[in-house]
C-alpha positions in Angstrom: 55.5 -6.9 67.8 59.1 -5.1 66.0 59.1 -2.4 69.1 58.5 -4.8 71.8 61.0 -7.4 70.4 63.6 -4.3 70.5 62.8 -3.4 74.4 63.7 -6.8 75.4 66.9 -7.1 74.0 68.0 -3.6 74.8 67.0 -4.6 78.0 68.9 -7.3 79.2 71.5 -6.4 77.2 72.5 -3.6 79.3 70.4 -4.6 82.8 71.3 -8.4 82.5 71.9 -9.7 86.7 72.9 -13.5 88.3 69.6 -14.7 89.4 70.7 -15.2 92.8 70.3 -11.5 92.7 67.6 -11.2 90.4 65.4 -13.7 93.4 67.4 -11.9 96.3 66.3 -8.4 95.3 62.6 -10.3 94.8 62.2 -11.5 98.2 63.7 -7.9 99.8 61.2 -6.2 97.4 58.4 -9.0 99.0 59.0 -7.9 102.5 59.6 -4.6 102.2 56.3 -4.1 100.9 54.6 -6.6 103.4 56.9 -4.6 106.0 55.6 -0.6 104.3 52.0 -2.8 104.7 51.3 -3.3 108.2 53.4 0.1 109.2 51.4 2.4 106.8 48.5 1.7 108.7 46.2 5.6 109.7 44.4 5.4 112.7 40.5 6.0 111.9 37.4 5.1 113.6 35.8 2.4 112.6 32.8 0.6 113.5 31.8 -1.7 115.6 33.8 -4.5 116.0 36.8 -3.4 114.6 41.1 -3.1 115.5 43.1 0.1 114.9 46.5 -0.4 114.7 48.1 3.1 115.3 52.0 3.1 112.8 54.5 3.6 115.2 57.6 3.6 113.6 56.5 5.1 110.1 59.3 7.6 108.8 58.4 10.2 106.0 61.0 8.3 104.0 58.8 5.0 103.7 57.2 5.9 100.7 59.6 7.0 98.8 61.9 4.1 98.9 58.5 2.2 98.4 58.0 4.4 94.9 61.8 3.7 94.6 61.2 0.1 95.1 58.2 -0.5 93.2 60.1 1.8 90.1 63.7 -0.3 90.2 61.2 -4.0 89.7 59.5 -2.3 87.4 61.7 -1.4 85.2 64.8 -4.0 85.9 62.1 -7.0 85.6 58.5 -6.2 85.3 58.0 -4.5 82.1 60.5 -7.9 80.2 58.2 -10.3 82.5 55.5 -8.4 80.7 56.5 -7.6 77.5 57.8 -11.5 77.0 54.5 -12.9 78.1 52.3 -10.1 75.9 54.8 -11.6 73.1 54.1 -15.1 74.2 50.4 -14.0 73.7 50.3 -12.5 70.8 52.5 -15.2 69.6 50.2 -17.4 71.1 47.0 -15.1 69.0 48.9 -15.3 66.3 49.4 -19.4 65.9 46.1 -19.6 67.0 44.6 -17.4 63.8 46.6 -17.8 60.8 47.2 -22.2 62.0 44.6 -23.5 64.0 41.4 -20.5 62.6 42.5 -19.6 59.6 44.4 -22.3 58.1 42.4 -25.1 59.5 39.3 -22.8 59.7 38.4 -20.0 57.7 41.2 -21.3 54.8 38.9 -24.2 54.1 35.8 -22.7 54.5 36.4 -19.9 52.1 37.7 -22.5 49.6 34.4 -24.7 50.4 32.9 -21.2 50.5 34.3 -20.3 47.0 34.1 -23.2 45.5 29.8 -23.6 46.3 29.3 -19.7 45.4 31.5 -20.6 42.3 29.1 -23.7 41.7 25.9 -21.5 42.9 26.7 -19.1 40.8 27.4 -20.6 37.7 24.0 -22.5 37.9 22.4 -19.3 38.2 23.4 -17.5 35.6 22.3 -20.6 33.4 19.3 -20.0 34.8 19.4 -16.6 34.0 20.9 -17.3 30.4 17.8 -20.0 30.3 15.3 -16.8 31.4 16.8 -14.5 28.3 17.2 -17.5 25.7 12.9 -18.3 27.0 12.5 -15.0 26.4 14.2 -14.1 23.1 13.0 -16.6 22.1 9.0 -16.4 22.9 9.3 -12.7 21.6 11.0 -13.8 18.3 7.8 -16.5 18.1 5.6 -14.1 18.3 6.9 -11.5 16.0 6.7 -15.0 14.0 2.8 -15.6 14.9 2.6 -11.6 14.5 4.1 -11.3 10.8 2.0 -13.9 10.1 -1.4 -12.8 11.3 -0.1 -9.2 8.9 0.4 -10.5 6.0 -2.6 -13.3 6.5 -4.3 -10.3 6.5 -2.9 -7.9 3.6 -2.7 -10.4 1.9 -6.3 -12.2 1.9 -7.8 -9.7 -1.0 -10.9 -8.8 -0.1 -14.3 -9.7 -2.6 -14.8 -5.8 -3.5 -10.9 -6.0 -4.7 -12.0 -8.8 -7.0 -14.9 -7.5 -8.7 -11.9 -4.8 -10.1 -9.8 -7.4 -11.6 -12.3 -10.5 -12.5 -14.3 -7.2 -14.7 -11.4 -5.6 -16.2 -9.4 -8.8 -17.6 -11.3 -7.7 -21.5 -10.3 -4.1 -21.3 -7.5 -4.0 -23.1 -8.9 -6.4 -25.4 -12.3 -4.8 -26.3 -10.2 -1.0 -26.3 -8.6 -2.7 -29.2 -11.3 -4.2 -30.7 -13.4 -0.8 -30.3 -10.1 0.9 -32.0 -9.9 -1.7 -35.7 -13.7 -1.0 -35.0 -13.5 3.1 -35.9 -10.9 2.5 -38.1 -13.2 -0.2 -40.0 -16.2 2.7 -39.8 -13.8 5.6 -41.1 -12.8 2.9 -43.9 -16.2 2.6 -45.2 -16.7 6.5 -44.7 -14.0 7.2 -47.3 -15.0 4.4 -49.9 -18.2 6.0 -50.1 -17.3 9.5 -50.1 -14.3 8.4 -52.8 -16.1 6.5 -55.3 -14.5 3.1 -53.9 -15.2 -0.1 -57.1 -17.6 -2.5 -55.7 -19.3 0.6 -53.1 -22.8 1.9 -53.8 -21.8 5.0 -54.4 -19.2 4.4 -56.8 -21.3 5.2 -59.7 -22.4 9.2 -57.9 -24.4 10.3 -55.7 -27.9 8.6 -57.8 -26.8 5.3 -57.9 -26.1 6.0 -53.8 -30.1 7.2 -53.0 -31.1 4.4 -55.3 -28.9 2.0 -52.9 -30.4 3.7 -49.5 -33.9 4.3 -50.8 -34.0 0.4 -51.3 -32.5 -0.1 -47.6 -35.1 1.8 -46.6 -38.2 0.8 -48.1 -37.3 -2.7 -47.3 -35.6 -1.9 -44.0 -36.9 0.9 -42.2 -39.8 3.1 -43.9 -43.5 3.0 -41.7 -45.7 3.7 -43.7 -48.0 5.5 -41.1 -45.3 7.9 -41.2 -46.0 11.4 -43.0 -49.9 11.9 -41.8 -51.4 8.6 -42.7 -55.0 8.2 -42.3 -56.1 5.8 -44.1 -55.0 3.4 -46.9 -53.1 4.6 -49.5 -52.2 7.7 -48.2 -49.0 8.7 -45.3 -45.9 6.3 -46.2 -47.3 3.7 -47.9 -46.7 3.5 -51.6 -43.3 4.5 -50.6 -43.0 1.6 -47.6 -44.5 -0.7 -51.1 -42.0 -3.2 -51.1 -42.5 -5.5 -53.7 -44.2 -2.1 -55.8 -47.6 -4.0 -57.3 -49.3 -1.2 -55.1 -50.9 -3.0 -52.2 -50.3 -2.9 -48.6 -49.4 -7.1 -48.4 -46.1 -6.2 -48.4 -45.9 -2.4 -46.7 -43.1 -1.1 -44.9 -40.1 -2.7 -42.9 -40.1 -6.2 -42.6 -38.7 -6.0 -39.1 -41.2 -3.8 -36.9 -38.0 -3.3 -34.4 -35.6 -1.7 -36.8 -38.3 1.4 -37.9 -36.9 4.5 -38.7 -33.6 3.2 -36.9 -31.3 4.6 -39.1 -32.5 8.3 -38.3 -33.7 8.0 -34.4 -29.8 8.4 -32.6 -30.6 7.6 -29.1 -32.6 4.7 -29.8 -29.8 3.3 -31.7 -26.6 4.6 -30.3 -27.4 6.5 -27.2 -29.4 4.4 -24.8 -27.7 0.6 -25.7 -24.4 0.0 -23.7 -22.9 -2.9 -26.1 -24.1 -2.7 -29.5 -23.7 -6.1 -31.4 -21.2 -4.6 -34.0 -17.7 -5.9 -34.5 -16.4 -3.9 -38.3 -13.2 -5.8 -37.8 -13.1 -8.8 -38.9 -13.2 -7.7 -42.6 -15.3 -9.9 -44.8 -17.5 -11.1 -42.5 -20.9 -10.6 -42.9 -22.4 -7.0 -40.5 -24.7 -7.5 -37.7 -28.4 -5.1 -38.6 -26.9 -3.4 -35.5 -23.8 -2.4 -37.8 -26.3 -2.0 -41.1 -28.1 0.3 -38.9 -25.2 2.3 -37.8 -23.9 2.8 -41.4 -27.3 4.0 -43.0 -27.4 6.5 -39.8 -23.8 7.6 -41.0 -24.9 7.9 -44.4 -27.7 9.9 -43.8 -25.1 12.0 -40.7 -22.5 13.0 -42.9 -22.5 12.8 -46.7 -25.2 12.9 -47.3 -24.6 13.8 -50.7 -22.0 12.5 -52.0 -19.2 14.1 -54.3 -20.2 13.9 -58.0 -18.0 11.3 -60.2 -18.5 14.0 -63.9 -14.9 14.1 -62.7 -14.4 10.9 -65.3 -15.6 11.8 -67.9 -13.3 14.8 -68.3 -10.1 15.4 -68.8 -8.5 15.8 -65.1 -5.6 16.5 -65.6 -6.8 20.3 -66.4 -5.7 23.0 -64.1 -9.9 23.9 -63.8 -10.3 20.1 -63.2 -7.3 19.8 -61.3 -9.1 23.0 -59.1 -11.8 21.5 -58.7 -11.0 17.8 -57.2 -8.9 19.0 -55.1 -11.9 20.9 -53.0 -14.2 17.8 -53.4 -11.4 15.9 -51.4 -10.7 19.2 -48.7 -14.8 18.6 -48.1 -14.3 14.8 -48.5 -11.6 15.2 -44.7 -13.7 17.7 -43.7 -16.9 15.7 -43.4 -14.2 12.3 -42.6 -12.8 14.9 -39.2 -16.8 14.9 -38.2 -18.1 12.1 -38.5 -14.9 10.3 -36.6 -16.4 11.7 -33.1 -19.6 9.2 -34.2 -17.4 6.6 -34.7 -15.9 6.4 -31.8 -19.1 6.3 -30.2 -20.3 3.5 -32.1 -16.3 1.7 -31.7 -16.5 2.6 -27.8 -20.0 0.7 -27.9 -19.6 -2.0 -29.8 -19.2 -5.7 -29.1 -16.6 -6.6 -26.6 -14.1 -10.0 -26.6 -15.6 -12.1 -23.5 -14.0 -15.5 -23.8 -15.2 -15.8 -27.2 -12.2 -17.0 -30.3 -10.6 -14.0 -30.2 -9.8 -13.5 -26.5 -10.1 -17.1 -25.1 -8.3 -15.5 -21.5 -11.4 -12.9 -21.2 -13.8 -15.9 -20.3 -17.1 -15.3 -18.9 -16.5 -11.3 -18.1 -19.8 -10.1 -19.3 -21.3 -12.8 -16.4 -19.4 -10.7 -13.9 -20.0 -8.2 -14.7 -23.9 -8.8 -14.9 -24.0 -10.4 -11.7 -22.6 -7.0 -10.5 -26.1 -5.0 -12.1 -27.9 -7.6 -10.5 -27.3 -6.3 -6.8 -28.8 -3.1 -8.1 -31.9 -4.3 -9.4 -35.0 -5.3 -7.9 -34.4 -9.1 -6.7 -35.8 -11.4 -8.7 -34.8 -9.3 -12.4 -34.6 -12.3 -14.9 -31.1 -12.3 -15.8 -32.6 -11.4 -20.2 -33.2 -8.5 -19.1 -29.5 -7.5 -17.1 -28.3 -8.6 -20.3 -30.7 -6.8 -22.6 -29.2 -3.5 -20.8 -25.3 -4.6 -20.3 -25.3 -7.2 -23.2 -24.1 -10.4 -23.4 -20.0 -9.5 -24.3 -20.5 -5.8 -23.1 -18.3 -3.0 -25.0 -15.8 -0.8 -23.7 -18.2 1.6 -22.8 -20.3 -0.9 -20.8 -17.2 -2.1 -18.5 -15.9 1.6 -18.2 -19.1 2.3 -16.6 -19.6 -0.6 -14.4 -16.3 -0.4 -13.4 -16.3 3.8 -12.5 -20.1 3.9 -12.1 -22.3 0.5 -11.4 -19.8 -0.8 -8.6 -19.5 2.3 -6.2 -23.6 2.4 -7.0 -23.9 -0.8 -4.8 -24.0 -0.2 -0.4 -21.9 -2.8 -0.2 -19.3 -0.9 -1.4 -18.7 1.7 0.7 -20.0 -0.8 4.2 -16.9 -2.9 2.8 -14.6 -0.3 2.8 -14.3 -0.6 6.6 -11.8 -3.6 5.9 -7.7 -3.9 6.9 -5.6 -1.1 5.5 -3.7 -2.8 2.4 -7.7 -3.5 1.0 -8.2 -0.5 1.4 -4.9 0.9 -0.6 -5.3 -2.1 -2.8 -8.7 -0.7 -4.1 -7.9 3.0 -4.1 -5.4 2.1 -6.5 -8.1 0.5 -8.4 -9.9 3.0 -8.6 -7.1 5.2 -9.7 -6.1 2.9 -12.7 -9.9 4.0 -13.6 -10.1 7.1 -13.4 -6.7 7.4 -15.8 -8.6 5.2 -18.0 -11.9 7.6 -18.3 -9.1 10.7 -18.0 -7.8 8.8 -21.4 -11.0 8.7 -23.0 -12.2 12.2 -21.9 -8.8 13.2 -23.5 -8.9 11.5 -26.6 -12.2 13.0 -26.9 -11.2 16.6 -26.3 -9.0 16.0 -29.3 -11.5 15.3 -31.7 -13.5 18.5 -30.1 -10.7 20.2 -30.8 -9.7 19.3 -34.3 -13.5 19.5 -35.3 -13.7 23.6 -33.4 -10.7 23.9 -35.9 -11.8 22.8 -39.0 -15.0 24.9 -38.4 -12.6 27.6 -37.9 -10.7 26.6 -40.5 -14.2 27.1 -43.1 -15.2 29.7 -41.9 -11.6 32.2 -42.7 -12.0 30.2 -45.8 -14.3 32.1 -47.2 -13.3 35.4 -46.7 -10.0 34.1 -47.5 -11.7 33.0 -50.9 -13.5 36.7 -51.2 -10.0 38.4 -50.3 -8.4 36.4 -53.5 -11.5 37.5 -56.2 -10.7 41.3 -54.4 -7.2 41.2 -54.6 -7.1 40.7 -58.2 -9.9 43.1 -59.1 -7.7 45.6 -57.7 -10.2 46.3 -54.4 -8.9 47.5 -51.4 -9.7 46.2 -48.0 -10.0 48.6 -44.7 
């Protein structure tokens, strides 16, 4: 466009003619063109009804004149006219595009379109945002539901796990009571061996034997022992309680306690719980307690040390040596008897909601329910309590928790449970296993102590022999 304007200005400045001259030139040009057209018609064969006009006055320079005239007209009039026309049309087109079409239509339409797209775009963004909000809300709610279901599943213990928690509530207190019973039995044995004041063996061997014999006659004697055949044979005379020599008052008052002072299996080994509680101090001892103390007297220290030293001067070197030897024997007996005391104390009656342990109510009832599931249908409760005991001992409780529970097929079937409950059961089983390991460890310690005392006793004989020979000057290889 700028180039056309420059060409037009240059042409007007260099070839500017008057209007009349330009009009004349145009007229001459038209006459020449028409004349040349008429004069330049050639002869040719025509079809029917055609007329051929020969060119009589045509010269060779006519075409050159027409060519020059056309070039002159083109350069002087045609190009400026064409440029003006093109520029006019371009300006009109420009004005139409910019003013009419763009400003009136495109600009307004684009503004409306922009407004529409902005509004619709914001509406779409709002919808997309709503979808995102809904998605986040649904995912959050689903997560809450999953966590709620998981918590409900994990924090809903099974009945099997409650067996451990309910049945182990009195383990600690029962264990403490067992230790107290073991200490009490050890103290009783030392009092009998050392001759505590008020003890039956305080006066010596004969007093101890007389007291035990009277207990044997009234409580444990069976007249049918010692090859009994007819009245007056066997132990009829020995079991005569009133000493009159008649058979009316013969033998133990309670037939259920016959020979229980020597029957370890029936008295201690077979029952899970013993009606024994020496931790109460001066309270009355039960029948089980009397039987156990009688058996301990028969097993350990059957012959108590002599009290003859009380009649001599204990300050003499020989008396001192003798008494120290006696104390060594008493100590060794106490080591041997400690295993017996430990077994009895583990089987002594535990705490089961009594006055000393009100926080463990009805533990025996829960354990009896576990045992009842293993018994035939219709087994009366009395039989179950006869096996387990009304106040289950520490030993009985460990047996139920570490053995009887696993013998129930329901326990194995209920292991098909939630992972959290299975882990809880596994932890409870490990805890019970640790308690068993502790009991076994204490038993091994007592066994090692007994072996060490036996080894020391065997070596003591050789040491005495060597000392005697050294005094005599003998040599040993």
